Every structure is written in C-alpha cells, then in structure tokens.
N, C-alpha and C positions, 0 to 999 in steps of 0.2 A: 504494500500500500504506500509506504513511504517512497519507494522507487518511482511510482506513478507521478507523484508530486514533483520529483526532481526532473523526470522526463518532460512533463508539461512545461516546467520552468525553462528547461534547456531548449525546447521547441520554440517557446515564446522569444527567448533571447536570440535564437537563430533567425527567426522570422524578422525580428526588429533589425538585426544585423544586415539582413538582405534588403531592407527598405532602401538603402542608398543605391544599390544596384537597380532595384525596381524603379526608383524615381529617375535615375539616369536613362534607363531604357524608355520609360514613358515619355520623358521630355524629348528624346530623340524621335520617337514615334510621333509625338505631337508636332514637332517641327515639320516632319515629312507630311503629316496629315494636313496641316494648315497650308503648306506649300501646294498640296494637291487641289485644294479648293479655292485658293487665291490665285487668279490668273497672273502669270509671269513670275511667280515666286517659287519656282521649282528648286528645292535645295539639293536634289540629287538622291540617287538610290544608295550612295555610300553610307549616309547616316542610318538608313534603314538596315543595311547589312551589318553595320556595327552593332545596332540594337539587337538584331536577330542573333548575332554571335554571342553577345552578352547573355541573352536569354537561354540559348542552347547550352552554354558553358555552366551557368549558375543554376540551371533548372534542377540538377540532381541535389544541390545543396539545400533546396527548398522542400524536398520531399518530406512529408509528415507535418508540414506547417501550413498555415492559412495562405502563405505566400505562394505555395505550389500552384494554386489556381491562377494566380496572376501571370506566372511564367507561361503556363499553358495557354492562357487567354491571349497573351501578346503573340506567341508563336503561331497559334491558329489564326489570329487576325491577319498577320502578315501573309501566311500561306494562302488563306482564302482570297485575300485581296489580290495577290499575285496571280492566282488561277483565274479569278474573274477578269482581271485586266487582260490577260492573255486570250481568254475565250472571246472577249468583246473587241479585241484589237482589229479583227477583220471588218468590223462595222465602220472603222475610220476609213478604210480603203474603199468600201462600197458606197457608203453614205456618210457624209461628215456629221450631220446633226444627230443621227442615232448613236454614233460612236461617242460623240461629245456628251450626250445625255447619259449614256451608260456609264461613262467614266466619272461623270459628276455624281451619280447615285452611289457608285462604288466608293468614291472619295469621301462623300458625306457619311456613308456607313462606317468607313475606316475611322474617321474622326469621332463619330459617336462611340465606337468601341473603345477608343483610347481614352476619351474623356470619362466614360463610364468606369473604366478600370482605375483611372486616377482618383475618382471620387471614392470608390470602394477602398482603395489602398489608403487614402487619407483617413478613412474611418477604421482602418486596421481590420477589415473584414474580407473574407474570401469572395470570389465570384463563382456563380454557377456556370460551369463550363459545359 
C-alpha cells in the first residue's frame, strides 16, 4: 500500500517534469498551426518535424502518467494532418478553390487540436485520445 503512494508521487513528478517538453512541443505546433491559417506566414515544416521528434523521443518517458495522452495527441494530430494534406493535394492541381478550402479546414482542425491540448495541459489533465 505504501509503495502505491510512492509510485503515484513518482508518476506525478515525472509528469510535471515532462511539462516543459510538452509546452515546447505545443508552442512549436502552435507556430506551425497559426502559420497555416494566416496567409503568407508559413514558418516551414522544420518546426513541425522538430516537435514531432521531441514527441517521439519523450513519449516513452510519459508512459503511466497523464502526460502520455498529450504525446499521443500531438503525434496523431501531426500524422492525421499530414495524411489529409497529402490526400487533398490533388485538389490544388485540378481545382484551386476546393484545394484551398480543404487545406483551410485541415489547418483550422490542426489549430483546434493544438489549442485544445494546450488548455488541457495547462489544467494538468489528460486528453481523451
């Protein structure tokens, strides 16, 4: 019984220690997300790749804590957005307006997911993944 208390405390400390990495990742994602919805403000995919690498590397450290859901949330958000951008890319070649609209919707969805994650992390609570 006493070991359970120590484990919970250790998990809480580990989760709090991962917050700095989580915030760094969320801020990088946010910069990319804002750049995607603000015309002419494309910061580049490099920031997104840096954030994705951080999440992939630190994800195992978060196992067993409320932070684990945040790492999964960010990784899945990037992967789904990437797939959706690739799938809708031909719309740009065929018809400009549908391609532009599709990418606007994807970019807004991406921004929503990042902000939702940031709000949950600020409240130190997990996300439903």
